[in-house]
ChimeraX commands (.cxc) that place a marker at each C-alpha (Angstrom):
marker #1 position -5.75,-33.70,1.99 radius 0.5
marker #1 position -6.33,-30.57,-0.12 radius 0.5
marker #1 position -3.21,-28.54,-0.92 radius 0.5
marker #1 position -3.75,-24.79,-1.03 radius 0.5
marker #1 position -1.35,-22.84,-3.22 radius 0.5
marker #1 position -0.37,-19.39,-1.99 radius 0.5
marker #1 position -0.97,-16.97,-4.83 radius 0.5
marker #1 position 0.51,-13.56,-5.49 radius 0.5
marker #1 position -2.06,-10.81,-5.13 radius 0.5
marker #1 position -2.85,-8.02,-7.57 radius 0.5
marker #1 position -4.30,-5.02,-5.76 radius 0.5
marker #1 position -5.73,-1.86,-7.35 radius 0.5
marker #1 position -5.51,1.23,-5.18 radius 0.5
marker #1 position -8.09,3.99,-4.97 radius 0.5
marker #1 position -6.42,7.26,-3.95 radius 0.5
marker #1 position -9.39,9.44,-3.03 radius 0.5
marker #1 position -9.48,13.22,-2.78 radius 0.5
marker #1 position -12.67,15.25,-2.29 radius 0.5
marker #1 position -14.84,12.25,-3.05 radius 0.5
marker #1 position -13.14,11.28,-6.32 radius 0.5
marker #1 position -10.52,8.70,-7.27 radius 0.5
marker #1 position -7.36,10.54,-8.33 radius 0.5
marker #1 position -3.81,9.72,-9.34 radius 0.5
marker #1 position -0.75,11.92,-9.37 radius 0.5
marker #1 position 3.03,11.82,-9.68 radius 0.5
marker #1 position 5.15,11.78,-6.51 radius 0.5
marker #1 position 1.97,12.43,-4.49 radius 0.5
marker #1 position 1.07,15.67,-6.37 radius 0.5
marker #1 position -0.36,16.74,-9.79 radius 0.5
marker #1 position -3.61,14.88,-9.12 radius 0.5
marker #1 position -5.72,13.72,-12.06 radius 0.5
marker #1 position -9.34,12.55,-11.83 radius 0.5
marker #1 position -10.04,8.84,-12.31 radius 0.5
marker #1 position -13.72,8.46,-11.44 radius 0.5
marker #1 position -16.27,7.75,-8.73 radius 0.5
marker #1 position -14.90,5.50,-5.94 radius 0.5
marker #1 position -17.98,3.30,-5.76 radius 0.5
marker #1 position -18.11,2.68,-9.52 radius 0.5
marker #1 position -14.36,2.10,-9.76 radius 0.5
marker #1 position -14.43,-0.36,-6.84 radius 0.5
marker #1 position -17.30,-2.26,-8.42 radius 0.5
marker #1 position -15.41,-2.54,-11.71 radius 0.5
marker #1 position -12.32,-3.99,-10.04 radius 0.5
marker #1 position -14.40,-6.46,-8.06 radius 0.5
marker #1 position -15.98,-7.70,-11.30 radius 0.5
marker #1 position -12.57,-7.95,-12.97 radius 0.5
marker #1 position -11.28,-10.30,-10.28 radius 0.5
marker #1 position -8.96,-8.10,-8.23 radius 0.5
marker #1 position -7.66,-9.98,-5.20 radius 0.5
marker #1 position -8.04,-7.05,-2.83 radius 0.5
marker #1 position -8.76,-3.34,-2.88 radius 0.5
marker #1 position -6.94,-0.54,-1.08 radius 0.5
marker #1 position -8.80,2.74,-0.45 radius 0.5
marker #1 position -6.68,5.68,0.72 radius 0.5
marker #1 position -8.06,9.12,1.54 radius 0.5
marker #1 position -4.80,10.82,0.60 radius 0.5
marker #1 position -5.50,14.30,2.01 radius 0.5
marker #1 position -7.39,13.45,5.22 radius 0.5
marker #1 position -4.31,13.51,7.47 radius 0.5
marker #1 position -2.79,16.57,5.82 radius 0.5
marker #1 position -6.09,18.44,6.15 radius 0.5
marker #1 position -6.64,17.22,9.72 radius 0.5
marker #1 position -10.03,15.65,9.03 radius 0.5
marker #1 position -11.64,12.24,9.35 radius 0.5
marker #1 position -12.03,9.88,6.44 radius 0.5
marker #1 position -15.48,9.90,4.84 radius 0.5
marker #1 position -17.20,6.93,6.48 radius 0.5
marker #1 position -20.24,7.05,4.21 radius 0.5
marker #1 position -18.04,6.58,1.17 radius 0.5
marker #1 position -16.19,3.69,2.83 radius 0.5
marker #1 position -19.53,2.03,3.59 radius 0.5
marker #1 position -20.78,2.45,0.01 radius 0.5
marker #1 position -17.56,1.02,-1.43 radius 0.5
marker #1 position -17.68,-1.92,1.00 radius 0.5
marker #1 position -21.21,-2.71,-0.16 radius 0.5
marker #1 position -19.91,-3.14,-3.73 radius 0.5
marker #1 position -16.87,-5.25,-2.84 radius 0.5
marker #1 position -16.77,-8.97,-2.22 radius 0.5
marker #1 position -13.00,-8.98,-1.81 radius 0.5
marker #1 position -10.78,-7.93,1.09 radius 0.5
marker #1 position -10.92,-4.17,1.48 radius 0.5
marker #1 position -8.21,-2.07,3.17 radius 0.5
marker #1 position -8.88,1.55,4.16 radius 0.5
marker #1 position -6.45,4.26,5.22 radius 0.5
marker #1 position -6.20,8.00,5.60 radius 0.5
marker #1 position -7.05,10.28,8.53 radius 0.5
marker #1 position -6.55,7.60,11.18 radius 0.5
marker #1 position -5.41,9.15,14.45 radius 0.5
marker #1 position -6.86,6.99,17.24 radius 0.5
marker #1 position -8.11,3.49,17.92 radius 0.5
marker #1 position -11.64,4.94,17.77 radius 0.5
marker #1 position -10.98,5.95,14.16 radius 0.5
marker #1 position -9.90,2.39,13.44 radius 0.5
marker #1 position -13.05,1.04,15.06 radius 0.5
marker #1 position -15.29,3.28,12.97 radius 0.5
marker #1 position -13.61,2.14,9.75 radius 0.5
marker #1 position -14.01,-1.53,10.63 radius 0.5
marker #1 position -17.65,-0.93,11.51 radius 0.5
marker #1 position -18.14,0.86,8.17 radius 0.5
marker #1 position -17.02,-2.26,6.29 radius 0.5
marker #1 position -13.22,-2.21,6.08 radius 0.5
marker #1 position -11.65,-5.63,6.54 radius 0.5
marker #1 position -8.24,-4.08,7.21 radius 0.5
marker #1 position -7.04,-0.63,8.17 radius 0.5
marker #1 position -3.86,0.94,6.82 radius 0.5
marker #1 position -2.14,3.13,9.40 radius 0.5
marker #1 position 0.49,5.55,8.14 radius 0.5
marker #1 position 1.22,8.88,9.85 radius 0.5
marker #1 position -0.38,7.84,13.16 radius 0.5
marker #1 position 1.95,4.83,13.41 radius 0.5
marker #1 position 4.96,7.13,13.13 radius 0.5
marker #1 position 3.85,9.55,15.85 radius 0.5
marker #1 position 2.27,6.96,18.15 radius 0.5
marker #1 position 3.37,3.40,17.30 radius 0.5
marker #1 position 1.18,2.12,20.14 radius 0.5
marker #1 position -1.85,2.50,17.85 radius 0.5
marker #1 position -0.50,-0.48,15.90 radius 0.5
marker #1 position -0.46,-2.57,19.07 radius 0.5
marker #1 position -3.95,-1.43,20.07 radius 0.5
marker #1 position -5.36,-2.22,16.61 radius 0.5
marker #1 position -3.83,-5.69,16.59 radius 0.5
marker #1 position -5.13,-6.40,20.09 radius 0.5
marker #1 position -8.67,-5.30,19.25 radius 0.5
marker #1 position -9.07,-6.53,15.67 radius 0.5
marker #1 position -6.23,-8.99,15.11 radius 0.5
marker #1 position -2.94,-8.92,13.27 radius 0.5
marker #1 position -4.63,-9.70,9.93 radius 0.5
marker #1 position -6.62,-6.45,10.13 radius 0.5
marker #1 position -3.58,-4.35,11.03 radius 0.5
marker #1 position -1.68,-2.88,8.07 radius 0.5
marker #1 position 1.04,-0.23,8.23 radius 0.5
marker #1 position 1.72,1.89,5.16 radius 0.5
marker #1 position 5.32,3.11,4.89 radius 0.5
marker #1 position 6.28,5.89,2.46 radius 0.5
marker #1 position 10.09,6.02,2.01 radius 0.5
marker #1 position 12.07,8.46,-0.11 radius 0.5
marker #1 position 15.77,8.70,-0.95 radius 0.5
marker #1 position 17.41,11.72,0.70 radius 0.5
marker #1 position 21.09,12.78,1.08 radius 0.5
marker #1 position 22.78,10.78,3.82 radius 0.5
marker #1 position 24.08,13.88,5.60 radius 0.5
marker #1 position 20.50,15.12,5.99 radius 0.5
marker #1 position 19.28,11.71,7.08 radius 0.5
marker #1 position 22.02,11.25,9.68 radius 0.5
marker #1 position 21.18,14.67,11.13 radius 0.5
marker #1 position 17.51,13.71,11.52 radius 0.5
marker #1 position 17.87,9.99,12.19 radius 0.5
marker #1 position 15.87,8.82,15.21 radius 0.5
marker #1 position 15.42,5.06,15.22 radius 0.5
marker #1 position 18.82,3.71,14.18 radius 0.5
marker #1 position 22.47,4.72,14.48 radius 0.5
marker #1 position 23.21,3.64,10.91 radius 0.5
marker #1 position 20.46,4.43,8.38 radius 0.5
marker #1 position 20.39,2.27,5.27 radius 0.5
marker #1 position 22.32,3.76,2.36 radius 0.5
marker #1 position 21.18,3.19,-1.21 radius 0.5
marker #1 position 23.50,1.10,-3.35 radius 0.5
marker #1 position 21.79,2.32,-6.51 radius 0.5
marker #1 position 22.20,5.99,-5.58 radius 0.5
marker #1 position 25.31,6.23,-3.35 radius 0.5
marker #1 position 25.29,9.09,-0.90 radius 0.5
marker #1 position 21.54,8.78,-0.39 radius 0.5
marker #1 position 19.57,6.87,2.22 radius 0.5
marker #1 position 15.92,6.02,2.77 radius 0.5
marker #1 position 13.71,8.12,5.02 radius 0.5
marker #1 position 10.02,7.73,5.90 radius 0.5
marker #1 position 7.77,10.68,5.03 radius 0.5
marker #1 position 4.28,11.35,6.40 radius 0.5
marker #1 position 1.25,13.57,5.72 radius 0.5
marker #1 position 0.88,12.34,2.16 radius 0.5
marker #1 position 4.63,12.45,1.61 radius 0.5
marker #1 position 4.97,16.07,2.72 radius 0.5
marker #1 position 6.97,15.72,5.95 radius 0.5
marker #1 position 10.32,13.99,6.54 radius 0.5
marker #1 position 10.52,12.08,9.81 radius 0.5
marker #1 position 14.14,11.05,10.33 radius 0.5
marker #1 position 12.98,7.42,10.49 radius 0.5
marker #1 position 14.76,4.59,8.71 radius 0.5
marker #1 position 12.06,2.47,7.00 radius 0.5
marker #1 position 13.78,-0.87,7.60 radius 0.5
marker #1 position 14.09,-0.35,11.35 radius 0.5
marker #1 position 10.55,1.05,11.49 radius 0.5
marker #1 position 9.11,-1.92,9.59 radius 0.5
marker #1 position 10.67,-4.28,12.12 radius 0.5
marker #1 position 9.27,-2.21,14.98 radius 0.5
marker #1 position 5.66,-2.16,13.75 radius 0.5
marker #1 position 5.69,-5.88,12.99 radius 0.5
marker #1 position 6.82,-6.53,16.56 radius 0.5
marker #1 position 3.91,-4.36,17.73 radius 0.5
marker #1 position 1.39,-6.42,15.75 radius 0.5
marker #1 position 1.30,-5.28,12.13 radius 0.5
marker #1 position 0.26,-8.19,9.94 radius 0.5
marker #1 position 1.11,-6.56,6.62 radius 0.5
marker #1 position 3.22,-3.74,5.22 radius 0.5
marker #1 position 2.24,-1.60,2.24 radius 0.5
marker #1 position 5.48,-0.09,0.98 radius 0.5
marker #1 position 4.95,2.95,-1.24 radius 0.5
marker #1 position 8.05,4.38,-2.87 radius 0.5
marker #1 position 7.72,8.15,-3.02 radius 0.5
marker #1 position 10.41,8.26,-5.70 radius 0.5
marker #1 position 8.43,5.90,-7.89 radius 0.5
marker #1 position 4.86,7.01,-7.16 radius 0.5
marker #1 position 3.00,7.74,-10.38 radius 0.5
marker #1 position 6.13,7.69,-12.55 radius 0.5
marker #1 position 5.28,4.33,-14.18 radius 0.5
marker #1 position 9.04,3.61,-14.29 radius 0.5
marker #1 position 8.74,0.44,-12.21 radius 0.5
marker #1 position 8.72,-0.44,-8.53 radius 0.5
marker #1 position 11.67,0.43,-6.33 radius 0.5
marker #1 position 13.21,-3.01,-6.19 radius 0.5
marker #1 position 15.96,-1.96,-3.77 radius 0.5
marker #1 position 13.83,-0.71,-0.87 radius 0.5
marker #1 position 11.16,-3.36,-1.46 radius 0.5
marker #1 position 13.76,-6.10,-1.14 radius 0.5
marker #1 position 15.26,-4.52,1.99 radius 0.5
marker #1 position 11.89,-4.35,3.73 radius 0.5
marker #1 position 10.60,-7.74,2.56 radius 0.5
marker #1 position 13.83,-9.43,3.71 radius 0.5
marker #1 position 13.61,-7.72,7.11 radius 0.5
marker #1 position 10.10,-8.77,8.17 radius 0.5
marker #1 position 8.13,-12.02,8.36 radius 0.5
marker #1 position 4.75,-10.62,7.27 radius 0.5
marker #1 position 3.38,-9.99,3.75 radius 0.5
marker #1 position 4.74,-6.93,1.96 radius 0.5
marker #1 position 2.72,-5.15,-0.73 radius 0.5
marker #1 position 4.91,-3.36,-3.28 radius 0.5
marker #1 position 3.53,0.04,-4.29 radius 0.5
marker #1 position 4.65,3.05,-6.30 radius 0.5
marker #1 position 5.85,3.16,-9.90 radius 0.5
marker #1 position 3.97,0.39,-11.69 radius 0.5
marker #1 position 3.68,1.03,-15.43 radius 0.5
marker #1 position 3.05,-2.47,-16.76 radius 0.5
marker #1 position 2.48,-6.11,-15.79 radius 0.5
marker #1 position 6.19,-6.65,-16.46 radius 0.5
marker #1 position 7.00,-4.31,-13.59 radius 0.5
marker #1 position 4.81,-6.50,-11.37 radius 0.5
marker #1 position 6.65,-9.60,-12.55 radius 0.5
marker #1 position 9.97,-7.98,-11.71 radius 0.5
marker #1 position 9.06,-6.98,-8.17 radius 0.5
marker #1 position 7.35,-10.29,-7.39 radius 0.5
marker #1 position 10.26,-12.38,-8.67 radius 0.5
marker #1 position 13.20,-10.21,-7.59 radius 0.5
marker #1 position 11.99,-9.55,-4.03 radius 0.5
marker #1 position 10.01,-11.39,-1.37 radius 0.5
marker #1 position 7.01,-9.10,-1.86 radius 0.5
marker #1 position 3.74,-11.01,-1.70 radius 0.5
marker #1 position 1.58,-8.59,-3.68 radius 0.5
marker #1 position 1.77,-5.78,-6.20 radius 0.5
marker #1 position -0.38,-2.67,-5.93 radius 0.5
marker #1 position -1.12,-0.39,-8.89 radius 0.5
marker #1 position -3.39,2.49,-9.78 radius 0.5
marker #1 position -2.75,4.36,-13.04 radius 0.5
marker #1 position -2.48,1.34,-15.34 radius 0.5
marker #1 position -5.90,0.12,-14.17 radius 0.5
marker #1 position -7.71,3.43,-13.69 radius 0.5
marker #1 position -7.08,4.69,-17.21 radius 0.5
marker #1 position -7.71,1.41,-19.02 radius 0.5
marker #1 position -4.16,0.55,-20.05 radius 0.5
marker #1 position -4.54,-2.96,-18.64 radius 0.5
marker #1 position -7.34,-4.91,-17.01 radius 0.5
marker #1 position -6.89,-7.03,-13.91 radius 0.5
marker #1 position -7.47,-10.18,-15.97 radius 0.5
marker #1 position -4.92,-9.22,-18.65 radius 0.5
marker #1 position -2.38,-8.51,-15.95 radius 0.5
marker #1 position -2.96,-11.83,-14.22 radius 0.5
marker #1 position -2.77,-13.75,-17.49 radius 0.5
marker #1 position 0.61,-12.15,-18.22 radius 0.5
marker #1 position 1.93,-13.01,-14.77 radius 0.5
marker #1 position 0.56,-16.56,-14.90 radius 0.5
marker #1 position 2.35,-17.14,-18.20 radius 0.5
marker #1 position 5.53,-15.93,-16.49 radius 0.5
marker #1 position 5.10,-18.68,-13.90 radius 0.5
marker #1 position 3.64,-16.70,-11.00 radius 0.5
marker #1 position 0.72,-18.28,-9.11 radius 0.5
marker #1 position -2.44,-16.24,-9.69 radius 0.5
marker #1 position -6.05,-16.55,-8.60 radius 0.5
marker #1 position -7.97,-16.40,-11.87 radius 0.5
marker #1 position -11.66,-15.74,-12.42 radius 0.5
marker #1 position -13.76,-18.87,-12.67 radius 0.5
marker #1 position -15.36,-19.35,-16.12 radius 0.5
marker #1 position -18.98,-18.31,-16.21 radius 0.5
marker #1 position -21.27,-21.29,-16.87 radius 0.5
marker #1 position -23.64,-21.03,-19.84 radius 0.5
marker link #1:1,2 radius 0.2
marker link #1:2,3 radius 0.2
marker link #1:3,4 radius 0.2
marker link #1:4,5 radius 0.2
marker link #1:5,6 radius 0.2
marker link #1:6,7 radius 0.2
marker link #1:7,8 radius 0.2
marker link #1:8,9 radius 0.2
marker link #1:9,10 radius 0.2
marker link #1:10,11 radius 0.2
marker link #1:11,12 radius 0.2
marker link #1:12,13 radius 0.2
marker link #1:13,14 radius 0.2
marker link #1:14,15 radius 0.2
marker link #1:15,16 radius 0.2
marker link #1:16,17 radius 0.2
marker link #1:17,18 radius 0.2
marker link #1:18,19 radius 0.2
marker link #1:19,20 radius 0.2
marker link #1:20,21 radius 0.2
marker link #1:21,22 radius 0.2
marker link #1:22,23 radius 0.2
marker link #1:23,24 radius 0.2
marker link #1:24,25 radius 0.2
marker link #1:25,26 radius 0.2
marker link #1:26,27 radius 0.2
marker link #1:27,28 radius 0.2
marker link #1:28,29 radius 0.2
marker link #1:29,30 radius 0.2
marker link #1:30,31 radius 0.2
marker link #1:31,32 radius 0.2
marker link #1:32,33 radius 0.2
marker link #1:33,34 radius 0.2
marker link #1:34,35 radius 0.2
marker link #1:35,36 radius 0.2
marker link #1:36,37 radius 0.2
marker link #1:37,38 radius 0.2
marker link #1:38,39 radius 0.2
marker link #1:39,40 radius 0.2
marker link #1:40,41 radius 0.2
marker link #1:41,42 radius 0.2
marker link #1:42,43 radius 0.2
marker link #1:43,44 radius 0.2
marker link #1:44,45 radius 0.2
marker link #1:45,46 radius 0.2
marker link #1:46,47 radius 0.2
marker link #1:47,48 radius 0.2
marker link #1:48,49 radius 0.2
marker link #1:49,50 radius 0.2
marker link #1:50,51 radius 0.2
marker link #1:51,52 radius 0.2
marker link #1:52,53 radius 0.2
marker link #1:53,54 radius 0.2
marker link #1:54,55 radius 0.2
marker link #1:55,56 radius 0.2
marker link #1:56,57 radius 0.2
marker link #1:57,58 radius 0.2
marker link #1:58,59 radius 0.2
marker link #1:59,60 radius 0.2
marker link #1:60,61 radius 0.2
marker link #1:61,62 radius 0.2
marker link #1:62,63 radius 0.2
marker link #1:63,64 radius 0.2
marker link #1:64,65 radius 0.2
marker link #1:65,66 radius 0.2
marker link #1:66,67 radius 0.2
marker link #1:67,68 radius 0.2
marker link #1:68,69 radius 0.2
marker link #1:69,70 radius 0.2
marker link #1:70,71 radius 0.2
marker link #1:71,72 radius 0.2
marker link #1:72,73 radius 0.2
marker link #1:73,74 radius 0.2
marker link #1:74,75 radius 0.2
marker link #1:75,76 radius 0.2
marker link #1:76,77 radius 0.2
marker link #1:77,78 radius 0.2
marker link #1:78,79 radius 0.2
marker link #1:79,80 radius 0.2
marker link #1:80,81 radius 0.2
marker link #1:81,82 radius 0.2
marker link #1:82,83 radius 0.2
marker link #1:83,84 radius 0.2
marker link #1:84,85 radius 0.2
marker link #1:85,86 radius 0.2
marker link #1:86,87 radius 0.2
marker link #1:87,88 radius 0.2
marker link #1:88,89 radius 0.2
marker link #1:89,90 radius 0.2
marker link #1:90,91 radius 0.2
marker link #1:91,92 radius 0.2
marker link #1:92,93 radius 0.2
marker link #1:93,94 radius 0.2
marker link #1:94,95 radius 0.2
marker link #1:95,96 radius 0.2
marker link #1:96,97 radius 0.2
marker link #1:97,98 radius 0.2
marker link #1:98,99 radius 0.2
marker link #1:99,100 radius 0.2
marker link #1:100,101 radius 0.2
marker link #1:101,102 radius 0.2
marker link #1:102,103 radius 0.2
marker link #1:103,104 radius 0.2
marker link #1:104,105 radius 0.2
marker link #1:105,106 radius 0.2
marker link #1:106,107 radius 0.2
marker link #1:107,108 radius 0.2
marker link #1:108,109 radius 0.2
marker link #1:109,110 radius 0.2
marker link #1:110,111 radius 0.2
marker link #1:111,112 radius 0.2
marker link #1:112,113 radius 0.2
marker link #1:113,114 radius 0.2
marker link #1:114,115 radius 0.2
marker link #1:115,116 radius 0.2
marker link #1:116,117 radius 0.2
marker link #1:117,118 radius 0.2
marker link #1:118,119 radius 0.2
marker link #1:119,120 radius 0.2
marker link #1:120,121 radius 0.2
marker link #1:121,122 radius 0.2
marker link #1:122,123 radius 0.2
marker link #1:123,124 radius 0.2
marker link #1:124,125 radius 0.2
marker link #1:125,126 radius 0.2
marker link #1:126,127 radius 0.2
marker link #1:127,128 radius 0.2
marker link #1:128,129 radius 0.2
marker link #1:129,130 radius 0.2
marker link #1:130,131 radius 0.2
marker link #1:131,132 radius 0.2
marker link #1:132,133 radius 0.2
marker link #1:133,134 radius 0.2
marker link #1:134,135 radius 0.2
marker link #1:135,136 radius 0.2
marker link #1:136,137 radius 0.2
marker link #1:137,138 radius 0.2
marker link #1:138,139 radius 0.2
marker link #1:139,140 radius 0.2
marker link #1:140,141 radius 0.2
marker link #1:141,142 radius 0.2
marker link #1:142,143 radius 0.2
marker link #1:143,144 radius 0.2
marker link #1:144,145 radius 0.2
marker link #1:145,146 radius 0.2
marker link #1:146,147 radius 0.2
marker link #1:147,148 radius 0.2
marker link #1:148,149 radius 0.2
marker link #1:149,150 radius 0.2
marker link #1:150,151 radius 0.2
marker link #1:151,152 radius 0.2
marker link #1:152,153 radius 0.2
marker link #1:153,154 radius 0.2
marker link #1:154,155 radius 0.2
marker link #1:155,156 radius 0.2
marker link #1:156,157 radius 0.2
marker link #1:157,158 radius 0.2
marker link #1:158,159 radius 0.2
marker link #1:159,160 radius 0.2
marker link #1:160,161 radius 0.2
marker link #1:161,162 radius 0.2
marker link #1:162,163 radius 0.2
marker link #1:163,164 radius 0.2
marker link #1:164,165 radius 0.2
marker link #1:165,166 radius 0.2
marker link #1:166,167 radius 0.2
marker link #1:167,168 radius 0.2
marker link #1:168,169 radius 0.2
marker link #1:169,170 radius 0.2
marker link #1:170,171 radius 0.2
marker link #1:171,172 radius 0.2
marker link #1:172,173 radius 0.2
marker link #1:173,174 radius 0.2
marker link #1:174,175 radius 0.2
marker link #1:175,176 radius 0.2
marker link #1:176,177 radius 0.2
marker link #1:177,178 radius 0.2
marker link #1:178,179 radius 0.2
marker link #1:179,180 radius 0.2
marker link #1:180,181 radius 0.2
marker link #1:181,182 radius 0.2
marker link #1:182,183 radius 0.2
marker link #1:183,184 radius 0.2
marker link #1:184,185 radius 0.2
marker link #1:185,186 radius 0.2
marker link #1:186,187 radius 0.2
marker link #1:187,188 radius 0.2
marker link #1:188,189 radius 0.2
marker link #1:189,190 radius 0.2
marker link #1:190,191 radius 0.2
marker link #1:191,192 radius 0.2
marker link #1:192,193 radius 0.2
marker link #1:193,194 radius 0.2
marker link #1:194,195 radius 0.2
marker link #1:195,196 radius 0.2
marker link #1:196,197 radius 0.2
marker link #1:197,198 radius 0.2
marker link #1:198,199 radius 0.2
marker link #1:199,200 radius 0.2
marker link #1:200,201 radius 0.2
marker link #1:201,202 radius 0.2
marker link #1:202,203 radius 0.2
marker link #1:203,204 radius 0.2
marker link #1:204,205 radius 0.2
marker link #1:205,206 radius 0.2
marker link #1:206,207 radius 0.2
marker link #1:207,208 radius 0.2
marker link #1:208,209 radius 0.2
marker link #1:209,210 radius 0.2
marker link #1:210,211 radius 0.2
marker link #1:211,212 radius 0.2
marker link #1:212,213 radius 0.2
marker link #1:213,214 radius 0.2
marker link #1:214,215 radius 0.2
marker link #1:215,216 radius 0.2
marker link #1:216,217 radius 0.2
marker link #1:217,218 radius 0.2
marker link #1:218,219 radius 0.2
marker link #1:219,220 radius 0.2
marker link #1:220,221 radius 0.2
marker link #1:221,222 radius 0.2
marker link #1:222,223 radius 0.2
marker link #1:223,224 radius 0.2
marker link #1:224,225 radius 0.2
marker link #1:225,226 radius 0.2
marker link #1:226,227 radius 0.2
marker link #1:227,228 radius 0.2
marker link #1:228,229 radius 0.2
marker link #1:229,230 radius 0.2
marker link #1:230,231 radius 0.2
marker link #1:231,232 radius 0.2
marker link #1:232,233 radius 0.2
marker link #1:233,234 radius 0.2
marker link #1:234,235 radius 0.2
marker link #1:235,236 radius 0.2
marker link #1:236,237 radius 0.2
marker link #1:237,238 radius 0.2
marker link #1:238,239 radius 0.2
marker link #1:239,240 radius 0.2
marker link #1:240,241 radius 0.2
marker link #1:241,242 radius 0.2
marker link #1:242,243 radius 0.2
marker link #1:243,244 radius 0.2
marker link #1:244,245 radius 0.2
marker link #1:245,246 radius 0.2
marker link #1:246,247 radius 0.2
marker link #1:247,248 radius 0.2
marker link #1:248,249 radius 0.2
marker link #1:249,250 radius 0.2
marker link #1:250,251 radius 0.2
marker link #1:251,252 radius 0.2
marker link #1:252,253 radius 0.2
marker link #1:253,254 radius 0.2
marker link #1:254,255 radius 0.2
marker link #1:255,256 radius 0.2
marker link #1:256,257 radius 0.2
marker link #1:257,258 radius 0.2
marker link #1:258,259 radius 0.2
marker link #1:259,260 radius 0.2
marker link #1:260,261 radius 0.2
marker link #1:261,262 radius 0.2
marker link #1:262,263 radius 0.2
marker link #1:263,264 radius 0.2
marker link #1:264,265 radius 0.2
marker link #1:265,266 radius 0.2
marker link #1:266,267 radius 0.2
marker link #1:267,268 radius 0.2
marker link #1:268,269 radius 0.2
marker link #1:269,270 radius 0.2
marker link #1:270,271 radius 0.2
marker link #1:271,272 radius 0.2
marker link #1:272,273 radius 0.2
marker link #1:273,274 radius 0.2
marker link #1:274,275 radius 0.2
marker link #1:275,276 radius 0.2
marker link #1:276,277 radius 0.2
marker link #1:277,278 radius 0.2
marker link #1:278,279 radius 0.2
marker link #1:279,280 radius 0.2
marker link #1:280,281 radius 0.2
marker link #1:281,282 radius 0.2
marker link #1:282,283 radius 0.2
view
């Protein structure tokens, strides 16, 4: 019998705006990072485990994601490929799958119509159904006033007096939703994976938000991808060892050449984390 080891995944993320890969801080101050097709090809060659492609302004601008770009990126990738941004209906999901996405990441639409998660899972399977949750710490008095899906929103132990609230539309709109309760809800509806993007950490390179990642990963029985704040492979080691997160997503450290995928995996492997490494090329 062959034993298959479950490895931790390292996932670069392409935040795309107006046809270019960009990266900002706390979802703003966007900086160019290249052509999506070329960047995707580079990460595929470097041995990334998966790729996440997010059209970060599609929902805010009320437009569809660019299907042609998704198709061109999919043609360059031989790894699992998740696409999000601008999804409003199950027909949008269908078009993305047909364009080459292996998974779809549903964010704002899942908040306003959670049934889209159920419909996606029914049509394409739980493995293709990803929900992206963007939490931010806000004062508890504000959160209690807006709170919709729980009588007792989770309070931060690191920053007392603040609780976690989901934001939508690229982090622009508070929702009154507690991310822990919402994560449980979407998993019950059929989500097979959660991408958890800390708005407080996004682009800061100060490290992942261990607190909210641990809360979410402990609350659900599906893989959780930690996102927001990665500044080094050490930050990945921390979140993968201190929480039950299955994968670590990063953008800036890869886009601007601070670390390669291989260097990152070698660091994590030396720290004792199971990694899928590139096979040596035969002479």
